[in-house]
N, CA, C, O and the ligand as a Tripos MOL2 file, in Angstrom:
@<TRIPOS>MOLECULE
protein
  285   283    72     0     0
PROTEIN
NO_CHARGES

@<TRIPOS>ATOM
      1 N          42.9090   53.9040  -79.7780 N.3       1 MET1
      2 CA         42.1320   52.7020  -80.0770 C.3       1 MET1
      3 C          42.7590   51.5000  -79.3630 C.2       1 MET1
      4 O          43.9810   51.3720  -79.2940 O.2       1 MET1
      5 N          41.9200   50.6470  -78.8480 N.am      2 THR2
      6 CA         42.3910   49.4760  -78.1210 C.3       2 THR2
      7 C          43.0240   48.4800  -79.0870 C.2       2 THR2
      8 O          42.4310   48.1240  -80.1050 O.2       2 THR2
      9 N          44.2080   48.0460  -78.7640 N.am      3 LYS3
     10 CA         44.8850   47.0760  -79.6230 C.3       3 LYS3
     11 C          44.4020   45.6650  -79.3170 C.2       3 LYS3
     12 O          43.9180   45.3670  -78.2250 O.2       3 LYS3
     13 N          44.5510   44.8140  -80.3170 N.am      4 ARG4
     14 CA         44.1450   43.4190  -80.1910 C.3       4 ARG4
     15 C          45.3800   42.5310  -80.2610 C.2       4 ARG4
     16 O          46.3810   42.8770  -80.8880 O.2       4 ARG4
     17 N          45.2890   41.4020  -79.6170 N.am      5 THR5
     18 CA         46.3510   40.4150  -79.7240 C.3       5 THR5
     19 C          45.7110   39.0340  -79.7190 C.2       5 THR5
     20 O          44.5620   38.8720  -79.3080 O.2       5 THR5
     21 N          46.4530   38.0590  -80.1710 N.am      6 ILE6
     22 CA         45.9380   36.6930  -80.2230 C.3       6 ILE6
     23 C          46.6130   35.8780  -79.1300 C.2       6 ILE6
     24 O          47.8360   35.9120  -78.9880 O.2       6 ILE6
     25 N          45.8410   35.1680  -78.3820 N.am      7 ALA7
     26 CA         46.3880   34.3600  -77.2930 C.3       7 ALA7
     27 C          47.3700   33.3370  -77.8480 C.2       7 ALA7
     28 O          47.1070   32.6930  -78.8630 O.2       7 ALA7
     29 N          48.4990   33.1970  -77.1720 N.am      8 THR8
     30 CA         49.4860   32.2150  -77.6000 C.3       8 THR8
     31 C          49.1920   30.8410  -77.0120 C.2       8 THR8
     32 O          49.6500   29.8240  -77.5340 O.2       8 THR8
     33 N          48.4310   30.8150  -75.9310 N.am      9 ASN9
     34 CA         48.0790   29.5450  -75.3150 C.3       9 ASN9
     35 C          46.8620   29.7760  -74.4250 C.2       9 ASN9
     36 O          46.6670   30.8700  -73.8960 O.2       9 ASN9
     37 N          46.0570   28.7470  -74.2680 N.am     10 ARG10
     38 CA         44.9580   28.8440  -73.3060 C.3      10 ARG10
     39 C          44.7450   27.4870  -72.6670 C.2      10 ARG10
     40 O          44.9070   26.4420  -73.2960 O.2      10 ARG10
     41 N          44.3850   27.5360  -71.4230 N.am     11 GLU11
     42 CA         44.1860   26.3120  -70.6550 C.3      11 GLU11
     43 C          42.9040   26.4700  -69.8480 C.2      11 GLU11
     44 O          42.7740   27.3920  -69.0430 O.2      11 GLU11
     45 N          41.9750   25.5750  -70.0690 N.am     12 VAL12
     46 CA         40.7260   25.6120  -69.3150 C.3      12 VAL12
     47 C          40.9820   24.9960  -67.9420 C.2      12 VAL12
     48 O          41.3340   23.8210  -67.8370 O.2      12 VAL12
     49 N          40.8050   25.7930  -66.8960 N.am     13 ILE13
     50 CA         41.0700   25.3320  -65.5380 C.3      13 ILE13
     51 C          39.8460   24.6010  -64.9870 C.2      13 ILE13
     52 O          39.9490   23.4850  -64.4770 O.2      13 ILE13
     53 N          38.7040   25.2440  -65.0990 N.am     14 ILE14
     54 CA         37.4400   24.6820  -64.6220 C.3      14 ILE14
     55 C          36.3780   25.0050  -65.6730 C.2      14 ILE14
     56 O          36.3660   26.1000  -66.2360 O.2      14 ILE14
     57 N          35.5100   24.0690  -65.9260 N.am     15 LYS15
     58 CA         34.4160   24.3450  -66.8500 C.3      15 LYS15
     59 C          33.2220   23.5000  -66.4380 C.2      15 LYS15
     60 O          33.2960   22.2720  -66.4000 O.2      15 LYS15
     61 N          32.1330   24.1660  -66.1340 N.am     16 ASP16
     62 CA         30.8940   23.4410  -65.8580 C.3      16 ASP16
     63 C          29.7200   24.3270  -66.2530 C.2      16 ASP16
     64 O          29.9150   25.3420  -66.9220 O.2      16 ASP16
     65 N          28.5100   23.9640  -65.8520 N.am     17 GLU17
     66 CA         27.3360   24.6760  -66.3230 C.3      17 GLU17
     67 C          27.2040   26.0790  -65.7330 C.2      17 GLU17
     68 O          26.4030   26.8790  -66.2180 O.2      17 GLU17
     69 N          27.9750   26.3820  -64.7020 N.am     18 THR18
     70 CA         27.8870   27.7090  -64.0950 C.3      18 THR18
     71 C          28.8990   28.6960  -64.6750 C.2      18 THR18
     72 O          28.8570   29.8880  -64.3680 O.2      18 THR18
     73 N          29.8040   28.1990  -65.5090 N.am     19 GLY19
     74 CA         30.8070   29.0760  -66.0900 C.3      19 GLY19
     75 C          32.1430   28.3810  -66.1710 C.2      19 GLY19
     76 O          32.2410   27.1650  -66.0120 O.2      19 GLY19
     77 N          33.1720   29.1690  -66.4210 N.am     20 ALA20
     78 CA         34.4900   28.5720  -66.5900 C.3      20 ALA20
     79 C          35.5760   29.5540  -66.1770 C.2      20 ALA20
     80 O          35.3740   30.7670  -66.1380 O.2      20 ALA20
     81 N          36.7250   28.9870  -65.8740 N.am     21 MET21
     82 CA         37.9330   29.7790  -65.6550 C.3      21 MET21
     83 C          38.9620   29.3060  -66.6600 C.2      21 MET21
     84 O          39.2260   28.1110  -66.7850 O.2      21 MET21
     85 N          39.5440   30.2670  -67.3810 N.am     22 VAL22
     86 CA         40.4970   29.9310  -68.4290 C.3      22 VAL22
     87 C          41.7540   30.7620  -68.2240 C.2      22 VAL22
     88 O          41.6800   31.9750  -68.0270 O.2      22 VAL22
     89 N          42.8930   30.1140  -68.2690 N.am     23 ASN23
     90 CA         44.1670   30.8210  -68.1960 C.3      23 ASN23
     91 C          44.6520   31.0930  -69.6190 C.2      23 ASN23
     92 O          44.8010   30.1750  -70.4250 O.2      23 ASN23
     93 N          44.8930   32.3550  -69.9080 N.am     24 ILE24
     94 CA         45.2930   32.7640  -71.2510 C.3      24 ILE24
     95 C          46.6910   33.3640  -71.2030 C.2      24 ILE24
     96 O          46.9790   34.2240  -70.3710 O.2      24 ILE24
     97 N          47.5470   32.9080  -72.0920 N.am     25 ASP25
     98 CA         48.8690   33.5180  -72.2440 C.3      25 ASP25
     99 C          48.8500   34.3960  -73.4930 C.2      25 ASP25
    100 O          48.2510   34.0280  -74.5040 O.2      25 ASP25
    101 N          49.4970   35.5410  -73.4240 N.am     26 TYR26
    102 CA         49.5270   36.4380  -74.5730 C.3      26 TYR26
    103 C          50.7540   37.3370  -74.4810 C.2      26 TYR26
    104 O          51.3920   37.4570  -73.4360 O.2      26 TYR26
    105 N          51.0560   37.9580  -75.6060 N.am     27 THR27
    106 CA         52.1070   38.9620  -75.6540 C.3      27 THR27
    107 C          51.4400   40.3220  -75.7600 C.2      27 THR27
    108 O          50.6730   40.5720  -76.6900 O.2      27 THR27
    109 N          51.7270   41.1880  -74.8250 N.am     28 CYS28
    110 CA         51.1050   42.5110  -74.8280 C.3      28 CYS28
    111 C          51.4990   43.2810  -76.0910 C.2      28 CYS28
    112 O          52.6860   43.3750  -76.4050 O.2      28 CYS28
    113 N          50.5190   43.8350  -76.8190 N.am     29 PRO29
    114 CA         50.8470   44.5760  -78.0460 C.3      29 PRO29
    115 C          51.4690   45.9440  -77.7700 C.2      29 PRO29
    116 O          51.9630   46.5920  -78.6930 O.2      29 PRO29
    117 N          51.4530   46.3850  -76.5350 N.am     30 TYR30
    118 CA         52.0540   47.6850  -76.2020 C.3      30 TYR30
    119 C          53.4900   47.5210  -75.6990 C.2      30 TYR30
    120 O          54.4240   48.1060  -76.2470 O.2      30 TYR30
    121 N          53.6450   46.7160  -74.6500 N.am     31 CYS31
    122 CA         54.9790   46.6080  -74.0410 C.3      31 CYS31
    123 C          55.7000   45.3270  -74.4570 C.2      31 CYS31
    124 O          56.8590   45.1220  -74.0950 O.2      31 CYS31
    125 N          55.0160   44.4610  -75.2190 N.am     32 HIS32
    126 CA         55.6040   43.2320  -75.7610 C.3      32 HIS32
    127 C          56.0990   42.2740  -74.6790 C.2      32 HIS32
    128 O          57.0020   41.4690  -74.9070 O.2      32 HIS32
    129 N          55.5020   42.3760  -73.5220 N.am     33 TYR33
    130 CA         55.8460   41.4840  -72.4250 C.3      33 TYR33
    131 C          54.9790   40.2340  -72.5460 C.2      33 TYR33
    132 O          53.7770   40.3290  -72.7980 O.2      33 TYR33
    133 N          55.5860   39.0730  -72.3690 N.am     34 ASN34
    134 CA         54.8130   37.8340  -72.3670 C.3      34 ASN34
    135 C          54.1770   37.6590  -71.0000 C.2      34 ASN34
    136 O          54.8750   37.5200  -69.9950 O.2      34 ASN34
    137 N          52.8730   37.6650  -70.9650 N.am     35 THR35
    138 CA         52.1800   37.6030  -69.6910 C.3      35 THR35
    139 C          50.9360   36.7370  -69.8430 C.2      35 THR35
    140 O          50.7150   36.1240  -70.8870 O.2      35 THR35
    141 N          50.1440   36.6970  -68.8090 N.am     36 GLY36
    142 CA         48.9530   35.8620  -68.8580 C.3      36 GLY36
    143 C          47.8890   36.3880  -67.9350 C.2      36 GLY36
    144 O          48.1720   37.1760  -67.0320 O.2      36 GLY36
    145 N          46.6680   35.9590  -68.1540 N.am     37 GLU37
    146 CA         45.5480   36.3420  -67.3020 C.3      37 GLU37
    147 C          44.6940   35.1150  -67.0280 C.2      37 GLU37
    148 O          44.5120   34.2530  -67.8880 O.2      37 GLU37
    149 N          44.1760   35.0600  -65.8080 N.am     38 LEU38
    150 CA         43.1720   34.0550  -65.4820 C.3      38 LEU38
    151 C          41.8230   34.7490  -65.5880 C.2      38 LEU38
    152 O          41.5410   35.6770  -64.8290 O.2      38 LEU38
    153 N          40.9980   34.3130  -66.5090 N.am     39 ILE39
    154 CA         39.7210   34.9920  -66.7370 C.3      39 ILE39
    155 C          38.5660   34.0650  -66.3920 C.2      39 ILE39
    156 O          38.6840   32.8410  -66.4570 O.2      39 ILE39
    157 N          37.4520   34.6760  -66.0250 N.am     40 THR40
    158 CA         36.2360   33.9180  -65.7650 C.3      40 THR40
    159 C          35.2700   34.1390  -66.9170 C.2      40 THR40
    160 O          35.1910   35.2370  -67.4700 O.2      40 THR40
    161 N          34.5570   33.1260  -67.2660 N.am     41 ILE41
    162 CA         33.5940   33.1780  -68.3580 C.3      41 ILE41
    163 C          32.2370   32.7730  -67.8030 C.2      41 ILE41
    164 O          32.1050   31.7520  -67.1280 O.2      41 ILE41
    165 N          31.2380   33.5840  -68.0950 N.am     42 GLY42
    166 CA         29.8990   33.3440  -67.5680 C.3      42 GLY42
    167 C          29.2270   32.1440  -68.1960 C.2      42 GLY42
    168 O          29.6410   31.6540  -69.2460 O.2      42 GLY42
    169 N          28.1790   31.6790  -67.5320 N.am     43 ALA43
    170 CA         27.4890   30.4710  -67.9830 C.3      43 ALA43
    171 C          27.0130   30.5810  -69.4300 C.2      43 ALA43
    172 O          27.0450   29.5990  -70.1720 O.2      43 ALA43
    173 N          26.5730   31.7690  -69.8300 N.am     44 GLY44
    174 CA         26.0380   31.9450  -71.1750 C.3      44 GLY44
    175 C          27.0880   31.8830  -72.2650 C.2      44 GLY44
    176 O          26.7640   31.7050  -73.4400 O.2      44 GLY44
    177 N          28.3480   32.0300  -71.8760 N.am     45 ASP45
    178 CA         29.4230   32.0700  -72.8640 C.3      45 ASP45
    179 C          30.3080   30.8310  -72.8550 C.2      45 ASP45
    180 O          31.2860   30.7580  -73.5990 O.2      45 ASP45
    181 N          29.9710   29.8660  -72.0210 N.am     46 VAL46
    182 CA         30.8180   28.6740  -71.8920 C.3      46 VAL46
    183 C          30.9830   27.9620  -73.2340 C.2      46 VAL46
    184 O          32.0540   27.4360  -73.5380 O.2      46 VAL46
    185 N          29.9140   27.9480  -74.0340 N.am     47 ASP47
    186 CA         29.9850   27.2540  -75.3280 C.3      47 ASP47
    187 C          31.0150   27.8810  -76.2600 C.2      47 ASP47
    188 O          31.5240   27.2150  -77.1620 O.2      47 ASP47
    189 N          31.3230   29.1570  -76.0490 N.am     48 LYS48
    190 CA         32.2330   29.8620  -76.9590 C.3      48 LYS48
    191 C          33.6900   29.4740  -76.7380 C.2      48 LYS48
    192 O          34.5420   29.7660  -77.5760 O.2      48 LYS48
    193 N          33.9820   28.8190  -75.6180 N.am     49 ILE49
    194 CA         35.3780   28.4930  -75.3150 C.3      49 ILE49
    195 C          35.9740   27.6270  -76.4130 C.2      49 ILE49
    196 O          37.1330   27.8030  -76.7890 O.2      49 ILE49
    197 N          35.1920   26.7020  -76.9210 N.am     50 ASP50
    198 CA         35.7040   25.7880  -77.9270 C.3      50 ASP50
    199 C          35.7250   26.4080  -79.3160 C.2      50 ASP50
    200 O          36.5790   26.0630  -80.1330 O.2      50 ASP50
    201 N          34.7970   27.3160  -79.5940 N.am     51 SER51
    202 CA         34.6890   27.8520  -80.9500 C.3      51 SER51
    203 C          35.5070   29.1200  -81.1370 C.2      51 SER51
    204 O          35.7730   29.5230  -82.2700 O.2      51 SER51
    205 N          35.9040   29.7460  -80.0540 N.am     52 GLY52
    206 CA         36.6850   30.9770  -80.1570 C.3      52 GLY52
    207 C          35.9450   32.1420  -79.5440 C.2      52 GLY52
    208 O          34.7240   32.2410  -79.6630 O.2      52 GLY52
    209 N          36.6720   33.0190  -78.8920 N.am     53 PHE53
    210 CA         36.0540   34.1760  -78.2390 C.3      53 PHE53
    211 C          37.1160   35.2520  -78.0550 C.2      53 PHE53
    212 O          38.2970   35.0280  -78.3180 O.2      53 PHE53
    213 N          36.6860   36.4030  -77.6060 N.am     54 GLU54
    214 CA         37.6400   37.4500  -77.2760 C.3      54 GLU54
    215 C          37.2730   38.0650  -75.9400 C.2      54 GLU54
    216 O          36.1150   38.0220  -75.5250 O.2      54 GLU54
    217 N          38.2490   38.6290  -75.2770 N.am     55 THR55
    218 CA         38.0210   39.1470  -73.9450 C.3      55 THR55
    219 C          38.7650   40.4590  -73.7610 C.2      55 THR55
    220 O          39.9130   40.5920  -74.1850 O.2      55 THR55
    221 N          38.1120   41.4290  -73.1290 N.am     56 ASP56
    222 CA         38.7450   42.7060  -72.8080 C.3      56 ASP56
    223 C          39.5690   42.5350  -71.5420 C.2      56 ASP56
    224 O          39.0660   42.0560  -70.5260 O.2      56 ASP56
    225 N          40.8240   42.9250  -71.6060 N.am     57 GLN57
    226 CA         41.6940   42.8030  -70.4440 C.3      57 GLN57
    227 C          42.5560   44.0470  -70.3150 C.2      57 GLN57
    228 O          42.6120   44.8890  -71.2110 O.2      57 GLN57
    229 N          43.2230   44.1370  -69.1780 N.am     58 VAL58
    230 CA         44.1960   45.2040  -68.9580 C.3      58 VAL58
    231 C          45.5440   44.5390  -68.7370 C.2      58 VAL58
    232 O          45.6670   43.6290  -67.9170 O.2      58 VAL58
    233 N          46.5380   44.9870  -69.4550 N.am     59 CYS59
    234 CA         47.8770   44.4040  -69.2950 C.3      59 CYS59
    235 C          48.3430   44.5950  -67.8560 C.2      59 CYS59
    236 O          48.3040   45.7010  -67.3170 O.2      59 CYS59
    237 N          48.7840   43.4970  -67.2450 N.am     60 GLY60
    238 CA         49.2510   43.5700  -65.8670 C.3      60 GLY60
    239 C          50.6060   44.2440  -65.7310 C.2      60 GLY60
    240 O          51.0330   44.5700  -64.6230 O.2      60 GLY60
    241 N          51.2760   44.4520  -66.8390 N.am     61 VAL61
    242 CA         52.6110   45.0560  -66.8130 C.3      61 VAL61
    243 C          52.5380   46.5620  -67.0660 C.2      61 VAL61
    244 O          53.0590   47.3500  -66.2770 O.2      61 VAL61
    245 N          51.8920   46.9640  -68.1670 N.am     62 CYS62
    246 CA         51.8680   48.3900  -68.5150 C.3      62 CYS62
    247 C          50.5150   49.0430  -68.2280 C.2      62 CYS62
    248 O          50.4010   50.2670  -68.2880 O.2      62 CYS62
    249 N          49.4900   48.2450  -67.9180 N.am     63 GLY63
    250 CA         48.2120   48.8030  -67.5000 C.3      63 GLY63
    251 C          47.3240   49.3210  -68.6150 C.2      63 GLY63
    252 O          46.3350   50.0020  -68.3430 O.2      63 GLY63
    253 N          47.6510   49.0170  -69.8650 N.am     64 LYS64
    254 CA         46.8340   49.4930  -70.9840 C.3      64 LYS64
    255 C          45.7520   48.4720  -71.3500 C.2      64 LYS64
    256 O          45.9040   47.2690  -71.1400 O.2      64 LYS64
    257 N          44.6570   48.9960  -71.9040 N.am     65 ASP65
    258 CA         43.5480   48.1350  -72.3260 C.3      65 ASP65
    259 C          43.9120   47.3860  -73.5900 C.2      65 ASP65
    260 O          44.5510   47.9370  -74.4860 O.2      65 ASP65
    261 N          43.5040   46.1320  -73.6620 N.am     66 LEU66
    262 CA         43.7110   45.3530  -74.8700 C.3      66 LEU66
    263 C          42.6050   44.3170  -75.0000 C.2      66 LEU66
    264 O          41.9000   44.0020  -74.0410 O.2      66 LEU66
    265 N          42.4790   43.8070  -76.1940 N.am     67 ILE67
    266 CA         41.5150   42.7440  -76.4680 C.3      67 ILE67
    267 C          42.2990   41.5100  -76.8540 C.2      67 ILE67
    268 O          43.1240   41.5460  -77.7670 O.2      67 ILE67
    269 N          42.0360   40.4110  -76.1510 N.am     68 ILE68
    270 CA         42.7230   39.1570  -76.4530 C.3      68 ILE68
    271 C          41.7670   38.2620  -77.2230 C.2      68 ILE68
    272 O          40.6570   37.9840  -76.7710 O.2      68 ILE68
    273 N          42.2070   37.8210  -78.3780 N.am     69 GLU69
    274 CA         41.4170   36.8920  -79.1790 C.3      69 GLU69
    275 C          41.8910   35.4800  -78.9090 C.2      69 GLU69
    276 O          43.0890   35.1970  -78.9210 O.2      69 GLU69
    277 N          40.9360   34.5970  -78.6650 N.am     70 CYS70
    278 CA         41.2420   33.1760  -78.4840 C.3      70 CYS70
    279 C          40.5660   32.4200  -79.6170 C.2      70 CYS70
    280 O          39.3420   32.4460  -79.7480 O.2      70 CYS70
    281 N          41.3500   31.7640  -80.4130 N.am     71 ARG71
    282 CA         40.7950   31.0780  -81.5860 C.3      71 ARG71
    283 C          40.9310   29.5830  -81.4460 C.2      71 ARG71
    284 O          40.5200   28.8390  -82.3360 O.2      71 ARG71
    285 ZN         51.6510   45.7640  -71.6270 Zn       72 ZN72
@<TRIPOS>BOND
     1     1     2 1
     2     2     3 1
     3     3     4 2
     4     3     5 am
     5     5     6 1
     6     6     7 1
     7     7     8 2
     8     7     9 am
     9     9    10 1
    10    10    11 1
    11    11    12 2
    12    11    13 am
    13    13    14 1
    14    14    15 1
    15    15    16 2
    16    15    17 am
    17    17    18 1
    18    18    19 1
    19    19    20 2
    20    19    21 am
    21    21    22 1
    22    22    23 1
    23    23    24 2
    24    23    25 am
    25    25    26 1
    26    26    27 1
    27    27    28 2
    28    27    29 am
    29    29    30 1
    30    30    31 1
    31    31    32 2
    32    31    33 am
    33    33    34 1
    34    34    35 1
    35    35    36 2
    36    35    37 am
    37    37    38 1
    38    38    39 1
    39    39    40 2
    40    39    41 am
    41    41    42 1
    42    42    43 1
    43    43    44 2
    44    43    45 am
    45    45    46 1
    46    46    47 1
    47    47    48 2
    48    47    49 am
    49    49    50 1
    50    50    51 1
    51    51    52 2
    52    51    53 am
    53    53    54 1
    54    54    55 1
    55    55    56 2
    56    55    57 am
    57    57    58 1
    58    58    59 1
    59    59    60 2
    60    59    61 am
    61    61    62 1
    62    62    63 1
    63    63    64 2
    64    63    65 am
    65    65    66 1
    66    66    67 1
    67    67    68 2
    68    67    69 am
    69    69    70 1
    70    70    71 1
    71    71    72 2
    72    71    73 am
    73    73    74 1
    74    74    75 1
    75    75    76 2
    76    75    77 am
    77    77    78 1
    78    78    79 1
    79    79    80 2
    80    79    81 am
    81    81    82 1
    82    82    83 1
    83    83    84 2
    84    83    85 am
    85    85    86 1
    86    86    87 1
    87    87    88 2
    88    87    89 am
    89    89    90 1
    90    90    91 1
    91    91    92 2
    92    91    93 am
    93    93    94 1
    94    94    95 1
    95    95    96 2
    96    95    97 am
    97    97    98 1
    98    98    99 1
    99    99   100 2
   100    99   101 am
   101   101   102 1
   102   102   103 1
   103   103   104 2
   104   103   105 am
   105   105   106 1
   106   106   107 1
   107   107   108 2
   108   107   109 am
   109   109   110 1
   110   110   111 1
   111   111   112 2
   112   111   113 am
   113   113   114 1
   114   114   115 1
   115   115   116 2
   116   115   117 am
   117   117   118 1
   118   118   119 1
   119   119   120 2
   120   119   121 am
   121   121   122 1
   122   122   123 1
   123   123   124 2
   124   123   125 am
   125   125   126 1
   126   126   127 1
   127   127   128 2
   128   127   129 am
   129   129   130 1
   130   130   131 1
   131   131   132 2
   132   131   133 am
   133   133   134 1
   134   134   135 1
   135   135   136 2
   136   135   137 am
   137   137   138 1
   138   138   139 1
   139   139   140 2
   140   139   141 am
   141   141   142 1
   142   142   143 1
   143   143   144 2
   144   143   145 am
   145   145   146 1
   146   146   147 1
   147   147   148 2
   148   147   149 am
   149   149   150 1
   150   150   151 1
   151   151   152 2
   152   151   153 am
   153   153   154 1
   154   154   155 1
   155   155   156 2
   156   155   157 am
   157   157   158 1
   158   158   159 1
   159   159   160 2
   160   159   161 am
   161   161   162 1
   162   162   163 1
   163   163   164 2
   164   163   165 am
   165   165   166 1
   166   166   167 1
   167   167   168 2
   168   167   169 am
   169   169   170 1
   170   170   171 1
   171   171   172 2
   172   171   173 am
   173   173   174 1
   174   174   175 1
   175   175   176 2
   176   175   177 am
   177   177   178 1
   178   178   179 1
   179   179   180 2
   180   179   181 am
   181   181   182 1
   182   182   183 1
   183   183   184 2
   184   183   185 am
   185   185   186 1
   186   186   187 1
   187   187   188 2
   188   187   189 am
   189   189   190 1
   190   190   191 1
   191   191   192 2
   192   191   193 am
   193   193   194 1
   194   194   195 1
   195   195   196 2
   196   195   197 am
   197   197   198 1
   198   198   199 1
   199   199   200 2
   200   199   201 am
   201   201   202 1
   202   202   203 1
   203   203   204 2
   204   203   205 am
   205   205   206 1
   206   206   207 1
   207   207   208 2
   208   207   209 am
   209   209   210 1
   210   210   211 1
   211   211   212 2
   212   211   213 am
   213   213   214 1
   214   214   215 1
   215   215   216 2
   216   215   217 am
   217   217   218 1
   218   218   219 1
   219   219   220 2
   220   219   221 am
   221   221   222 1
   222   222   223 1
   223   223   224 2
   224   223   225 am
   225   225   226 1
   226   226   227 1
   227   227   228 2
   228   227   229 am
   229   229   230 1
   230   230   231 1
   231   231   232 2
   232   231   233 am
   233   233   234 1
   234   234   235 1
   235   235   236 2
   236   235   237 am
   237   237   238 1
   238   238   239 1
   239   239   240 2
   240   239   241 am
   241   241   242 1
   242   242   243 1
   243   243   244 2
   244   243   245 am
   245   245   246 1
   246   246   247 1
   247   247   248 2
   248   247   249 am
   249   249   250 1
   250   250   251 1
   251   251   252 2
   252   251   253 am
   253   253   254 1
   254   254   255 1
   255   255   256 2
   256   255   257 am
   257   257   258 1
   258   258   259 1
   259   259   260 2
   260   259   261 am
   261   261   262 1
   262   262   263 1
   263   263   264 2
   264   263   265 am
   265   265   266 1
   266   266   267 1
   267   267   268 2
   268   267   269 am
   269   269   270 1
   270   270   271 1
   271   271   272 2
   272   271   273 am
   273   273   274 1
   274   274   275 1
   275   275   276 2
   276   275   277 am
   277   277   278 1
   278   278   279 1
   279   279   280 2
   280   279   281 am
   281   281   282 1
   282   282   283 1
   283   283   284 2
@<TRIPOS>SUBSTRUCTURE
     1 MET1         2 RESIDUE 1 A MET
     2 THR2         6 RESIDUE 1 A THR
     3 LYS3        10 RESIDUE 1 A LYS
     4 ARG4        14 RESIDUE 1 A ARG
     5 THR5        18 RESIDUE 1 A THR
     6 ILE6        22 RESIDUE 1 A ILE
     7 ALA7        26 RESIDUE 1 A ALA
     8 THR8        30 RESIDUE 1 A THR
     9 ASN9        34 RESIDUE 1 A ASN
    10 ARG10       38 RESIDUE 1 A ARG
    11 GLU11       42 RESIDUE 1 A GLU
    12 VAL12       46 RESIDUE 1 A VAL
    13 ILE13       50 RESIDUE 1 A ILE
    14 ILE14       54 RESIDUE 1 A ILE
    15 LYS15       58 RESIDUE 1 A LYS
    16 ASP16       62 RESIDUE 1 A ASP
    17 GLU17       66 RESIDUE 1 A GLU
    18 THR18       70 RESIDUE 1 A THR
    19 GLY19       74 RESIDUE 1 A GLY
    20 ALA20       78 RESIDUE 1 A ALA
    21 MET21       82 RESIDUE 1 A MET
    22 VAL22       86 RESIDUE 1 A VAL
    23 ASN23       90 RESIDUE 1 A ASN
    24 ILE24       94 RESIDUE 1 A ILE
    25 ASP25       98 RESIDUE 1 A ASP
    26 TYR26      102 RESIDUE 1 A TYR
    27 THR27      106 RESIDUE 1 A THR
    28 CYS28      110 RESIDUE 1 A CYS
    29 PRO29      114 RESIDUE 1 A PRO
    30 TYR30      118 RESIDUE 1 A TYR
    31 CYS31      122 RESIDUE 1 A CYS
    32 HIS32      126 RESIDUE 1 A HIS
    33 TYR33      130 RESIDUE 1 A TYR
    34 ASN34      134 RESIDUE 1 A ASN
    35 THR35      138 RESIDUE 1 A THR
    36 GLY36      142 RESIDUE 1 A GLY
    37 GLU37      146 RESIDUE 1 A GLU
    38 LEU38      150 RESIDUE 1 A LEU
    39 ILE39      154 RESIDUE 1 A ILE
    40 THR40      158 RESIDUE 1 A THR
    41 ILE41      162 RESIDUE 1 A ILE
    42 GLY42      166 RESIDUE 1 A GLY
    43 ALA43      170 RESIDUE 1 A ALA
    44 GLY44      174 RESIDUE 1 A GLY
    45 ASP45      178 RESIDUE 1 A ASP
    46 VAL46      182 RESIDUE 1 A VAL
    47 ASP47      186 RESIDUE 1 A ASP
    48 LYS48      190 RESIDUE 1 A LYS
    49 ILE49      194 RESIDUE 1 A ILE
    50 ASP50      198 RESIDUE 1 A ASP
    51 SER51      202 RESIDUE 1 A SER
    52 GLY52      206 RESIDUE 1 A GLY
    53 PHE53      210 RESIDUE 1 A PHE
    54 GLU54      214 RESIDUE 1 A GLU
    55 THR55      218 RESIDUE 1 A THR
    56 ASP56      222 RESIDUE 1 A ASP
    57 GLN57      226 RESIDUE 1 A GLN
    58 VAL58      230 RESIDUE 1 A VAL
    59 CYS59      234 RESIDUE 1 A CYS
    60 GLY60      238 RESIDUE 1 A GLY
    61 VAL61      242 RESIDUE 1 A VAL
    62 CYS62      246 RESIDUE 1 A CYS
    63 GLY63      250 RESIDUE 1 A GLY
    64 LYS64      254 RESIDUE 1 A LYS
    65 ASP65      258 RESIDUE 1 A ASP
    66 LEU66      262 RESIDUE 1 A LEU
    67 ILE67      266 RESIDUE 1 A ILE
    68 ILE68      270 RESIDUE 1 A ILE
    69 GLU69      274 RESIDUE 1 A GLU
    70 CYS70      278 RESIDUE 1 A CYS
    71 ARG71      282 RESIDUE 1 A ARG
    72 ZN72       285 GROUP 0 **** ****
């Protein structure tokens, strides 16, 4: 089962009507490495950035699937 983690920090890099890029920092629930991902968010989901969202990612260190929650 895919593990979940909560983002420790997030920074909106770009946000406009076409979408957004958000840098998310998190601790991998498998290898416990502090890492980060730059993710893109589609136009339809831009409103969710402020209210909270989750994103499927792959840990860049151990390569396992995880879900990052941004609250
Ligand atoms: Zn990992």
